[in-house]
N, CA, C and O atoms as a Tinker XYZ file with bonds, in Angstrom:
   424  protein
     1  N    -50.129000   -3.741000 -115.251000    73     2
     2  CA   -51.333000   -4.286000 -114.654000    64     1     3
     3  C    -51.256000   -4.368000 -113.135000    63     2     4     5
     4  O    -52.267000   -4.601000 -112.473000    81     3
     5  N    -50.072000   -4.179000 -112.586000    73     3     6
     6  CA   -49.885000   -4.350000 -111.154000    64     5     7
     7  C    -50.639000   -3.291000 -110.348000    63     6     8     9
     8  O    -51.456000   -3.630000 -109.492000    81     7
     9  N    -50.374000   -2.035000 -110.611000    73     7    10
    10  CA   -50.995000   -0.954000 -109.838000    64     9    11
    11  C    -52.513000   -0.873000 -110.040000    63    10    12    13
    12  O    -53.233000   -0.694000 -109.058000    81    11
    13  N    -53.028000   -0.997000 -111.270000    73    11    14
    14  CA   -54.491000   -0.987000 -111.411000    64    13    15
    15  C    -55.167000   -2.162000 -110.711000    63    14    16    17
    16  O    -56.279000   -2.014000 -110.203000    81    15
    17  N    -54.520000   -3.325000 -110.674000    73    15    18
    18  CA   -55.101000   -4.473000 -109.974000    64    17    19
    19  C    -55.205000   -4.190000 -108.480000    63    18    20    21
    20  O    -56.207000   -4.523000 -107.848000    81    19
    21  N    -54.182000   -3.583000 -107.927000    73    19    22
    22  CA   -54.221000   -3.234000 -106.505000    64    21    23
    23  C    -55.289000   -2.185000 -106.222000    63    22    24    25
    24  O    -56.012000   -2.279000 -105.230000    81    23
    25  N    -55.385000   -1.192000 -107.091000    73    23    26
    26  CA   -56.354000   -0.114000 -106.900000    64    25    27
    27  C    -57.787000   -0.630000 -107.008000    63    26    28    29
    28  O    -58.632000   -0.299000 -106.176000    81    27
    29  N    -58.062000   -1.439000 -108.028000    73    27    30
    30  CA   -59.412000   -1.975000 -108.212000    64    29    31
    31  C    -59.806000   -2.862000 -107.037000    63    30    32    33
    32  O    -60.913000   -2.750000 -106.509000    81    31
    33  N    -58.901000   -3.737000 -106.635000    73    31    34
    34  CA   -59.206000   -4.620000 -105.515000    64    33    35
    35  C    -59.404000   -3.878000 -104.218000    63    34    36    37
    36  O    -60.290000   -4.217000 -103.433000    81    35
    37  N    -58.590000   -2.870000 -103.987000    73    35    38
    38  CA   -58.723000   -2.077000 -102.776000    64    37    39
    39  C    -60.049000   -1.319000 -102.754000    63    38    40    41
    40  O    -60.722000   -1.269000 -101.725000    81    39
    41  N    -60.417000   -0.740000 -103.873000    73    39    42
    42  CA   -61.689000   -0.004000 -103.941000    64    41    43
    43  C    -62.887000   -0.924000 -103.737000    63    42    44    45
    44  O    -63.794000   -0.597000 -102.970000    81    43
    45  N    -62.900000   -2.065000 -104.412000    73    43    46
    46  CA   -64.035000   -2.975000 -104.288000    64    45    47
    47  C    -64.105000   -3.604000 -102.901000    63    46    48    49
    48  O    -65.194000   -3.742000 -102.343000    81    47
    49  N    -62.966000   -3.986000 -102.336000    73    47    50
    50  CA   -62.953000   -4.550000 -100.992000    64    49    51
    51  C    -63.351000   -3.533000  -99.944000    63    50    52    53
    52  O    -64.113000   -3.847000  -99.029000    81    51
    53  N    -62.844000   -2.317000 -100.067000    73    51    54
    54  CA   -63.227000   -1.258000  -99.136000    64    53    55
    55  C    -64.697000   -0.904000  -99.240000    63    54    56    57
    56  O    -65.342000   -0.612000  -98.233000    81    55
    57  N    -65.229000   -0.929000 -100.454000    73    55    58
    58  CA   -66.652000   -0.656000 -100.656000    64    57    59
    59  C    -67.507000   -1.742000 -100.004000    63    58    60    61
    60  O    -68.529000   -1.441000  -99.387000    81    59
    61  N    -67.097000   -2.988000 -100.136000    73    59    62
    62  CA   -67.812000   -4.083000  -99.487000    64    61    63
    63  C    -67.733000   -3.943000  -97.965000    63    62    64    65
    64  O    -68.732000   -4.121000  -97.268000    81    63
    65  N    -66.562000   -3.628000  -97.464000    73    63    66
    66  CA   -66.404000   -3.443000  -96.021000    64    65    67
    67  C    -67.234000   -2.295000  -95.479000    63    66    68    69
    68  O    -67.847000   -2.412000  -94.417000    81    67
    69  N    -67.257000   -1.185000  -96.205000    73    67    70
    70  CA   -68.084000   -0.046000  -95.776000    64    69    71
    71  C    -69.563000   -0.400000  -95.809000    63    70    72    73
    72  O    -70.319000   -0.028000  -94.912000    81    71
    73  N    -69.969000   -1.121000  -96.849000    73    71    74
    74  CA   -71.373000   -1.529000  -96.943000    64    73    75
    75  C    -71.781000   -2.452000  -95.806000    63    74    76    77
    76  O    -72.855000   -2.297000  -95.225000    81    75
    77  N    -70.924000   -3.408000  -95.493000    73    75    78
    78  CA   -71.226000   -4.302000  -94.376000    64    77    79
    79  C    -71.274000   -3.542000  -93.060000    63    78    80    81
    80  O    -72.153000   -3.783000  -92.233000    81    79
    81  N    -70.336000   -2.628000  -92.864000    73    79    82
    82  CA   -70.305000   -1.869000  -91.615000    64    81    83
    83  C    -71.500000   -0.921000  -91.497000    63    82    84    85
    84  O    -72.097000   -0.804000  -90.426000    81    83
    85  N    -71.846000   -0.253000  -92.584000    73    83    86
    86  CA   -72.901000    0.760000  -92.511000    64    85    87
    87  C    -74.307000    0.175000  -92.483000    63    86    88    89
    88  O    -75.187000    0.706000  -91.805000    81    87
    89  N    -74.525000   -0.921000  -93.219000    73    87    90
    90  CA   -75.887000   -1.434000  -93.356000    64    89    91
    91  C    -76.176000   -2.668000  -92.520000    63    90    92    93
    92  O    -77.332000   -2.901000  -92.166000    81    91
    93  N    -75.160000   -3.476000  -92.188000    73    91    94
    94  CA   -75.411000   -4.721000  -91.483000    64    93    95
    95  C    -74.827000   -4.768000  -90.083000    63    94    96    97
    96  O    -74.855000   -5.824000  -89.451000    81    95
    97  N    -74.297000   -3.659000  -89.574000    73    95    98
    98  CA   -73.685000   -3.659000  -88.249000    64    97    99
    99  C    -74.681000   -4.020000  -87.143000    63    98   100   101
   100  O    -74.343000   -4.854000  -86.303000    81    99
   101  N    -75.891000   -3.444000  -87.091000    73    99   102
   102  CA   -76.828000   -3.848000  -86.030000    64   101   103
   103  C    -77.228000   -5.312000  -86.131000    63   102   104   105
   104  O    -77.429000   -5.979000  -85.116000    81   103
   105  N    -77.343000   -5.808000  -87.358000    73   103   106
   106  CA   -77.686000   -7.215000  -87.543000    64   105   107
   107  C    -76.587000   -8.123000  -87.011000    63   106   108   109
   108  O    -76.884000   -9.146000  -86.395000    81   107
   109  N    -75.326000   -7.771000  -87.236000    73   107   110
   110  CA   -74.210000   -8.596000  -86.771000    64   109   111
   111  C    -74.133000   -8.619000  -85.253000    63   110   112   113
   112  O    -73.851000   -9.665000  -84.669000    81   111
   113  N    -74.375000   -7.498000  -84.608000    73   111   114
   114  CA   -74.327000   -7.465000  -83.146000    64   113   115
   115  C    -75.493000   -8.255000  -82.559000    63   114   116   117
   116  O    -75.313000   -8.968000  -81.571000    81   115
   117  N    -76.686000   -8.145000  -83.145000    73   115   118
   118  CA   -77.841000   -8.902000  -82.669000    64   117   119
   119  C    -77.617000  -10.395000  -82.858000    63   118   120   121
   120  O    -77.901000  -11.183000  -81.956000    81   119
   121  N    -77.114000  -10.789000  -84.012000    73   119   122
   122  CA   -76.842000  -12.199000  -84.270000    64   121   123
   123  C    -75.768000  -12.709000  -83.316000    63   122   124   125
   124  O    -75.855000  -13.839000  -82.835000    81   123
   125  N    -74.770000  -11.899000  -83.041000    73   123   126
   126  CA   -73.733000  -12.309000  -82.105000    64   125   127
   127  C    -74.272000  -12.501000  -80.704000    63   126   128   129
   128  O    -73.851000  -13.417000  -79.998000    81   127
   129  N    -75.203000  -11.644000  -80.287000    73   127   130
   130  CA   -75.804000  -11.805000  -78.967000    64   129   131
   131  C    -76.640000  -13.075000  -78.896000    63   130   132   133
   132  O    -76.695000  -13.726000  -77.853000    81   131
   133  N    -77.287000  -13.427000  -79.992000    73   131   134
   134  CA   -78.076000  -14.652000  -80.002000    64   133   135
   135  C    -77.193000  -15.897000  -79.987000    63   134   136   137
   136  O    -77.502000  -16.881000  -79.316000    81   135
   137  N    -76.099000  -15.842000  -80.729000    73   135   138
   138  CA   -75.225000  -17.014000  -80.849000    64   137   139
   139  C    -74.386000  -17.207000  -79.589000    63   138   140   141
   140  O    -74.248000  -18.334000  -79.113000    81   139
   141  N    -73.826000  -16.134000  -79.042000    73   139   142
   142  CA   -72.901000  -16.267000  -77.916000    64   141   143
   143  C    -73.569000  -16.041000  -76.566000    63   142   144   145
   144  O    -72.880000  -16.113000  -75.548000    81   143
   145  N    -74.851000  -15.775000  -76.498000    73   143   146
   146  CA   -75.609000  -15.528000  -75.275000    64   145   147
   147  C    -74.959000  -14.499000  -74.370000    63   146   148   149
   148  O    -74.758000  -14.752000  -73.183000    81   147
   149  N    -74.628000  -13.339000  -74.922000    73   147   150
   150  CA   -74.200000  -12.226000  -74.114000    64   149   151
   151  C    -72.702000  -12.088000  -73.905000    63   150   152   153
   152  O    -72.270000  -11.076000  -73.354000    81   151
   153  N    -71.895000  -13.045000  -74.312000    73   151   154
   154  CA   -70.451000  -12.833000  -74.187000    64   153   155
   155  C    -70.014000  -11.892000  -75.299000    63   154   156   157
   156  O    -70.819000  -11.071000  -75.739000    81   155
   157  N    -68.804000  -11.972000  -75.761000    73   155   158
   158  CA   -68.329000  -11.027000  -76.780000    64   157   159
   159  C    -69.193000  -11.087000  -78.027000    63   158   160   161
   160  O    -69.351000  -12.163000  -78.604000    81   159
   161  N    -69.762000   -9.957000  -78.465000    73   159   162
   162  CA   -70.628000   -9.987000  -79.656000    64   161   163
   163  C    -69.820000  -10.142000  -80.934000    63   162   164   165
   164  O    -68.692000   -9.661000  -81.043000    81   163
   165  N    -70.411000  -10.809000  -81.876000    73   163   166
   166  CA   -69.806000  -10.992000  -83.190000    64   165   167
   167  C    -70.026000   -9.728000  -83.995000    63   166   168   169
   168  O    -71.130000   -9.183000  -83.994000    81   167
   169  N    -69.013000   -9.257000  -84.674000    73   167   170
   170  CA   -69.163000   -8.073000  -85.519000    64   169   171
   171  C    -68.259000   -8.222000  -86.737000    63   170   172   173
   172  O    -67.291000   -8.982000  -86.713000    81   171
   173  N    -68.579000   -7.501000  -87.791000    73   171   174
   174  CA   -67.754000   -7.523000  -88.989000    64   173   175
   175  C    -66.423000   -6.837000  -88.734000    63   174   176   177
   176  O    -66.291000   -6.043000  -87.802000    81   175
   177  N    -65.456000   -7.140000  -89.551000    73   175   178
   178  CA   -64.144000   -6.519000  -89.423000    64   177   179
   179  C    -64.192000   -5.091000  -89.978000    63   178   180   181
   180  O    -65.194000   -4.671000  -90.557000    81   179
   181  N    -63.109000   -4.365000  -89.791000    73   179   182
   182  CA   -63.042000   -2.991000  -90.280000    64   181   183
   183  C    -62.899000   -3.000000  -91.809000    63   182   184   185
   184  O    -62.391000   -3.972000  -92.367000    81   183
   185  N    -63.336000   -1.938000  -92.491000    73   183   186
   186  CA   -63.271000   -1.907000  -93.947000    64   185   187
   187  C    -61.857000   -2.036000  -94.522000    63   186   188   189
   188  O    -61.696000   -2.522000  -95.642000    81   187
   189  N    -60.840000   -1.615000  -93.787000    73   187   190
   190  CA   -59.484000   -1.737000  -94.329000    64   189   191
   191  C    -59.058000   -3.192000  -94.482000    63   190   192   193
   192  O    -58.260000   -3.511000  -95.363000    81   191
   193  N    -59.570000   -4.065000  -93.650000    73   191   194
   194  CA   -59.280000   -5.493000  -93.809000    64   193   195
   195  C    -59.862000   -6.015000  -95.106000    63   194   196   197
   196  O    -59.210000   -6.785000  -95.812000    81   195
   197  N    -61.072000   -5.610000  -95.427000    73   195   198
   198  CA   -61.691000   -6.014000  -96.688000    64   197   199
   199  C    -60.926000   -5.442000  -97.884000    63   198   200   201
   200  O    -60.844000   -6.081000  -98.933000    81   199
   201  N    -60.370000   -4.249000  -97.726000    73   199   202
   202  CA   -59.570000   -3.659000  -98.805000    64   201   203
   203  C    -58.305000   -4.468000  -99.044000    63   202   204   205
   204  O    -57.917000   -4.675000 -100.194000    81   203
   205  N    -57.655000   -4.928000  -97.986000    73   203   206
   206  CA   -56.447000   -5.743000  -98.131000    64   205   207
   207  C    -56.773000   -7.066000  -98.807000    63   206   208   209
   208  O    -56.055000   -7.502000  -99.706000    81   207
   209  N    -57.854000   -7.702000  -98.376000    73   207   210
   210  CA   -58.256000   -8.972000  -98.974000    64   209   211
   211  C    -58.646000   -8.779000 -100.443000    63   210   212   213
   212  O    -58.321000   -9.619000 -101.283000    81   211
   213  N    -59.328000   -7.696000 -100.753000    73   211   214
   214  CA   -59.691000   -7.417000 -102.146000    64   213   215
   215  C    -58.480000   -7.162000 -103.023000    63   214   216   217
   216  O    -58.446000   -7.584000 -104.179000    81   215
   217  N    -57.479000   -6.468000 -102.475000    73   215   218
   218  CA   -56.238000   -6.239000 -103.232000    64   217   219
   219  C    -55.574000   -7.554000 -103.587000    63   218   220   221
   220  O    -55.157000   -7.754000 -104.728000    81   219
   221  N    -55.474000   -8.448000 -102.624000    73   219   222
   222  CA   -54.817000   -9.732000 -102.873000    64   221   223
   223  C    -55.587000  -10.566000 -103.888000    63   222   224   225
   224  O    -54.986000  -11.171000 -104.776000    81   223
   225  N    -56.904000  -10.604000 -103.766000    73   223   226
   226  CA   -57.714000  -11.415000 -104.685000    64   225   227
   227  C    -57.648000  -10.877000 -106.112000    63   226   228   229
   228  O    -57.531000  -11.653000 -107.060000    81   227
   229  N    -57.721000   -9.567000 -106.271000    73   227   230
   230  CA   -57.676000   -9.020000 -107.631000    64   229   231
   231  C    -56.280000   -9.144000 -108.240000    63   230   232   233
   232  O    -56.148000   -9.419000 -109.432000    81   231
   233  N    -55.253000   -8.946000 -107.442000    73   231   234
   234  CA   -53.889000   -9.114000 -107.959000    64   233   235
   235  C    -53.641000  -10.556000 -108.375000    63   234   236   237
   236  O    -53.000000  -10.811000 -109.395000    81   235
   237  N    -54.146000  -11.498000 -107.588000    73   235   238
   238  CA   -53.947000  -12.913000 -107.909000    64   237   239
   239  C    -54.644000  -13.305000 -109.209000    63   238   240   241
   240  O    -54.101000  -14.089000 -109.987000    81   239
   241  N    -55.832000  -12.774000 -109.451000    73   239   242
   242  CA   -56.563000  -13.169000 -110.659000    64   241   243
   243  C    -56.145000  -12.386000 -111.892000    63   242   244   245
   244  O    -56.070000  -12.950000 -112.984000    81   243
   245  N    -55.877000  -11.114000 -111.740000    73   243   246
   246  CA   -55.518000  -10.314000 -112.909000    64   245   247
   247  C    -54.118000  -10.648000 -113.409000    63   246   248   249
   248  O    -53.905000  -10.793000 -114.613000    81   247
   249  N    -53.170000  -10.771000 -112.495000    73   247   250
   250  CA   -51.785000  -11.052000 -112.884000    64   249   251
   251  C    -51.448000  -12.538000 -112.877000    63   250   252   253
   252  O    -50.343000  -12.916000 -113.266000    81   251
   253  N    -52.379000  -13.391000 -112.443000    73   251   254
   254  CA   -52.200000  -14.851000 -112.395000    64   253   255
   255  C    -51.018000  -15.258000 -111.519000    63   254   256   257
   256  O    -50.212000  -16.102000 -111.912000    81   255
   257  N    -50.914000  -14.655000 -110.325000    73   255   258
   258  CA   -49.846000  -14.976000 -109.382000    64   257   259
   259  C    -50.448000  -15.123000 -107.980000    63   258   260   261
   260  O    -50.290000  -14.215000 -107.164000    81   259
   261  N    -51.129000  -16.227000 -107.671000    73   259   262
   262  CA   -51.826000  -16.316000 -106.387000    64   261   263
   263  C    -50.908000  -16.333000 -105.161000    63   262   264   265
   264  O    -51.160000  -15.603000 -104.203000    81   263
   265  N    -49.875000  -17.130000 -105.171000    73   263   266
   266  CA   -49.008000  -17.215000 -104.001000    64   265   267
   267  C    -48.230000  -15.912000 -103.792000    63   266   268   269
   268  O    -48.070000  -15.445000 -102.665000    81   267
   269  N    -47.761000  -15.347000 -104.878000    73   267   270
   270  CA   -47.058000  -14.076000 -104.791000    64   269   271
   271  C    -47.977000  -12.979000 -104.266000    63   270   272   273
   272  O    -47.548000  -12.131000 -103.483000    81   271
   273  N    -49.232000  -12.991000 -104.692000    73   271   274
   274  CA   -50.186000  -11.979000 -104.234000    64   273   275
   275  C    -50.423000  -12.089000 -102.738000    63   274   276   277
   276  O    -50.498000  -11.074000 -102.045000    81   275
   277  N    -50.540000  -13.317000 -102.229000    73   275   278
   278  CA   -50.770000  -13.501000 -100.798000    64   277   279
   279  C    -49.593000  -12.972000  -99.998000    63   278   280   281
   280  O    -49.773000  -12.189000  -99.065000    81   279
   281  N    -48.395000  -13.394000 -100.356000    73   279   282
   282  CA   -47.206000  -12.989000  -99.609000    64   281   283
   283  C    -46.973000  -11.488000  -99.733000    63   282   284   285
   284  O    -46.667000  -10.827000  -98.741000    81   283
   285  N    -47.115000  -10.945000 -100.935000    73   283   286
   286  CA   -46.854000   -9.528000 -101.160000    64   285   287
   287  C    -47.826000   -8.642000 -100.386000    63   286   288   289
   288  O    -47.408000   -7.684000  -99.736000    81   287
   289  N    -49.094000   -8.948000 -100.450000    73   287   290
   290  CA   -50.081000   -8.099000  -99.791000    64   289   291
   291  C    -49.988000   -8.227000  -98.270000    63   290   292   293
   292  O    -50.158000   -7.237000  -97.558000    81   291
   293  N    -49.721000   -9.430000  -97.767000    73   291   294
   294  CA   -49.578000   -9.570000  -96.318000    64   293   295
   295  C    -48.356000   -8.822000  -95.804000    63   294   296   297
   296  O    -48.396000   -8.242000  -94.719000    81   295
   297  N    -47.279000   -8.828000  -96.566000    73   295   298
   298  CA   -46.101000   -8.053000  -96.172000    64   297   299
   299  C    -46.344000   -6.556000  -96.344000    63   298   300   301
   300  O    -45.854000   -5.750000  -95.553000    81   299
   301  N    -47.089000   -6.192000  -97.360000    73   299   302
   302  CA   -47.405000   -4.789000  -97.597000    64   301   303
   303  C    -48.302000   -4.233000  -96.493000    63   302   304   305
   304  O    -48.227000   -3.051000  -96.158000    81   303
   305  N    -49.149000   -5.093000  -95.934000    73   303   306
   306  CA   -50.072000   -4.667000  -94.884000    64   305   307
   307  C    -49.417000   -4.619000  -93.513000    63   306   308   309
   308  O    -50.070000   -4.242000  -92.540000    81   307
   309  N    -48.178000   -4.980000  -93.412000    73   307   310
   310  CA   -47.483000   -4.892000  -92.133000    64   309   311
   311  C    -46.936000   -6.209000  -91.660000    63   310   312   313
   312  O    -45.925000   -6.228000  -90.958000    81   311
   313  N    -47.559000   -7.310000  -92.013000    73   311   314
   314  CA   -47.056000   -8.617000  -91.644000    64   313   315
   315  C    -47.261000   -9.010000  -90.202000    63   314   316   317
   316  O    -46.884000  -10.116000  -89.814000    81   315
   317  N    -47.852000   -8.137000  -89.384000    73   315   318
   318  CA   -48.047000   -8.452000  -87.976000    64   317   319
   319  C    -49.497000   -8.754000  -87.637000    63   318   320   321
   320  O    -49.790000   -9.205000  -86.530000    81   319
   321  N    -50.396000   -8.516000  -88.558000    73   319   322
   322  CA   -51.820000   -8.749000  -88.328000    64   321   323
   323  C    -52.181000  -10.142000  -88.841000    63   322   324   325
   324  O    -52.482000  -10.309000  -90.023000    81   323
   325  N    -52.150000  -11.131000  -87.967000    73   323   326
   326  CA   -52.407000  -12.504000  -88.394000    64   325   327
   327  C    -53.890000  -12.789000  -88.578000    63   326   328   329
   328  O    -54.247000  -13.848000  -89.094000    81   327
   329  N    -54.753000  -11.883000  -88.175000    73   327   330
   330  CA   -56.182000  -12.073000  -88.369000    64   329   331
   331  C    -56.622000  -11.921000  -89.809000    63   330   332   333
   332  O    -57.747000  -12.286000  -90.152000    81   331
   333  N    -55.763000  -11.394000  -90.653000    73   331   334
   334  CA   -56.115000  -11.191000  -92.056000    64   333   335
   335  C    -55.558000  -12.303000  -92.953000    63   334   336   337
   336  O    -55.863000  -12.338000  -94.145000    81   335
   337  N    -54.755000  -13.202000  -92.403000    73   335   338
   338  CA   -54.117000  -14.235000  -93.226000    64   337   339
   339  C    -55.144000  -15.212000  -93.786000    63   338   340   341
   340  O    -55.171000  -15.451000  -94.993000    81   339
   341  N    -55.983000  -15.777000  -92.933000    73   339   342
   342  CA   -56.952000  -16.769000  -93.393000    64   341   343
   343  C    -57.973000  -16.188000  -94.382000    63   342   344   345
   344  O    -58.243000  -16.827000  -95.399000    81   343
   345  N    -58.554000  -15.002000  -94.128000    73   343   346
   346  CA   -59.459000  -14.439000  -95.137000    64   345   347
   347  C    -58.757000  -14.150000  -96.466000    63   346   348   349
   348  O    -59.363000  -14.294000  -97.528000    81   347
   349  N    -57.493000  -13.746000  -96.415000    73   347   350
   350  CA   -56.758000  -13.466000  -97.648000    64   349   351
   351  C    -56.529000  -14.742000  -98.442000    63   350   352   353
   352  O    -56.751000  -14.767000  -99.653000    81   351
   353  N    -56.095000  -15.784000  -97.782000    73   351   354
   354  CA   -55.857000  -17.060000  -98.470000    64   353   355
   355  C    -57.164000  -17.607000  -99.029000    63   354   356   357
   356  O    -57.193000  -18.103000 -100.156000    81   355
   357  N    -58.243000  -17.525000  -98.259000    73   355   358
   358  CA   -59.532000  -18.021000  -98.733000    64   357   359
   359  C    -60.043000  -17.219000  -99.929000    63   358   360   361
   360  O    -60.542000  -17.798000 -100.894000    81   359
   361  N    -59.922000  -15.894000  -99.875000    73   359   362
   362  CA   -60.399000  -15.061000 -100.979000    64   361   363
   363  C    -59.580000  -15.282000 -102.245000    63   362   364   365
   364  O    -60.133000  -15.339000 -103.344000    81   363
   365  N    -58.265000  -15.406000 -102.092000    73   363   366
   366  CA   -57.414000  -15.651000 -103.261000    64   365   367
   367  C    -57.716000  -17.020000 -103.855000    63   366   368   369
   368  O    -57.803000  -17.158000 -105.075000    81   367
   369  N    -57.875000  -18.021000 -103.016000    73   367   370
   370  CA   -58.212000  -19.357000 -103.516000    64   369   371
   371  C    -59.529000  -19.382000 -104.252000    63   370   372   373
   372  O    -59.633000  -19.984000 -105.320000    81   371
   373  N    -60.540000  -18.733000 -103.693000    73   371   374
   374  CA   -61.842000  -18.678000 -104.349000    64   373   375
   375  C    -61.785000  -17.884000 -105.644000    63   374   376   377
   376  O    -62.394000  -18.282000 -106.637000    81   375
   377  N    -61.073000  -16.781000 -105.651000    73   375   378
   378  CA   -60.971000  -15.959000 -106.861000    64   377   379
   379  C    -60.254000  -16.693000 -107.985000    63   378   380   381
   380  O    -60.680000  -16.634000 -109.138000    81   379
   381  N    -59.168000  -17.383000 -107.654000    73   379   382
   382  CA   -58.431000  -18.131000 -108.682000    64   381   383
   383  C    -59.264000  -19.302000 -109.184000    63   382   384   385
   384  O    -59.256000  -19.601000 -110.378000    81   383
   385  N    -59.981000  -19.966000 -108.287000    73   383   386
   386  CA   -60.843000  -21.075000 -108.704000    64   385   387
   387  C    -61.948000  -20.591000 -109.636000    63   386   388   389
   388  O    -62.217000  -21.219000 -110.660000    81   387
   389  N    -62.585000  -19.482000 -109.288000    73   387   390
   390  CA   -63.649000  -18.939000 -110.149000    64   389   391
   391  C    -63.089000  -18.474000 -111.487000    63   390   392   393
   392  O    -63.739000  -18.631000 -112.520000    81   391
   393  N    -61.898000  -17.907000 -111.476000    73   391   394
   394  CA   -61.279000  -17.475000 -112.745000    64   393   395
   395  C    -61.012000  -18.680000 -113.629000    63   394   396   397
   396  O    -61.312000  -18.646000 -114.823000    81   395
   397  N    -60.451000  -19.747000 -113.064000    73   395   398
   398  CA   -60.191000  -20.949000 -113.852000    64   397   399
   399  C    -61.484000  -21.564000 -114.363000    63   398   400   401
   400  O    -61.537000  -22.040000 -115.497000    81   399
   401  N    -62.510000  -21.558000 -113.552000    73   399   402
   402  CA   -63.810000  -22.106000 -113.961000    64   401   403
   403  C    -64.413000  -21.290000 -115.096000    63   402   404   405
   404  O    -64.957000  -21.851000 -116.047000    81   403
   405  N    -64.318000  -19.952000 -114.998000    73   403   406
   406  CA   -64.862000  -19.106000 -116.055000    64   405   407
   407  C    -64.061000  -19.239000 -117.354000    63   406   408   409
   408  O    -64.636000  -19.190000 -118.442000    81   407
   409  N    -62.752000  -19.406000 -117.247000    73   407   410
   410  CA   -61.934000  -19.605000 -118.439000    64   409   411
   411  C    -62.234000  -20.951000 -119.088000    63   410   412   413
   412  O    -62.201000  -21.070000 -120.313000    81   411
   413  N    -62.525000  -21.955000 -118.284000    73   411   414
   414  CA   -62.841000  -23.277000 -118.811000    64   413   415
   415  C    -64.196000  -23.278000 -119.518000    63   414   416   417
   416  O    -64.353000  -23.905000 -120.566000    81   415
   417  N    -65.171000  -22.578000 -118.944000    73   415   418
   418  CA   -66.497000  -22.523000 -119.539000    64   417   419
   419  C    -66.585000  -21.571000 -120.737000    63   418   420   421
   420  O    -67.401000  -21.768000 -121.637000    81   419
   421  N    -65.746000  -20.551000 -120.736000    73   419   422
   422  CA   -65.846000  -19.526000 -121.773000    64   421   423
   423  C    -64.960000  -19.835000 -122.876000    63   422   424
   424  O    -64.903000  -19.084000 -123.851000    81   423
């Protein structure tokens, strides 16, 4: 289950990242100009970041190893990009919470 979980998460996260970049990029720059009044514009991250976060979230829920998934994927991604740590932890936490909620209700 390890490799398919990584593949599924990477594909879904990359697809979300590509969709945000391709369809909502002008909206993000316009919103950033409104919020920051002309300083650095707000924009979405690159699709590979979404792929990394998706890999961690799917690995955590499919294999039921949230902490291991966070550490493994962050080390697999290079370990030097600290901008991906908080989104990864948040996505894994939300995914595990939703999985537990669905298991409790189902």
